[in-house]
C-alpha positions, 0 to 999 in steps of 0.5 A: 493421472494422465487427465490431471496432467493434461489439464495442467498442461492445457492451463499452462499453455492457455495462461503463459503469463501466470508462469512468468515472473515480473520485474518490480515496477519502478516508482511512477511506472504504471502498475507500481505498488502502493505503500502501506503507511501506518498511522500509529504515531500519536501526534499524527493521529490526533492531528488527522482526527482534528483535521477530519473532525472525527475521533482518533479511534475512527481512523484506520491503522494503515492506509495505502498511498503512492510511493511518492507520498510515503516518501514525504510522510515517512522517515524512510529513503526512496532507496529503502522503499525500492529495496522493500519492493524487491524483498516483499510485495507489500512495502510499509512505513510509519508516517511521522509527518502530516501533509495535506496529501496524507489527510486527503488520502485518509479522507478519501479512503474513509469515504470510499468505505475501503476495508481498512483495519480499525482500532 
């Protein structure tokens, strides 16, 4: 038991940052978390699929984007997104607006082969 406790103490001394909690990053700051945007709106999905020249079923259900882009495509205020960051490490919203930036992010994500949920 003493060896186990000594090992835990040594690890805590070696990695003190792991024991500290970090304040949430503000939008635009380095390290700012992405927002998980749902692409479930049918009109949005069909527009994306048409623009990308693929089937609707090939689109991911969600894509991670910057808070700035999420604020443009989702009907959610910046304050609500900021509040989500305080409550949970994963912020989410449902895209309702089609933008060139969103289409480009979806294309990049699909080309990169990032593991994204499929229908």
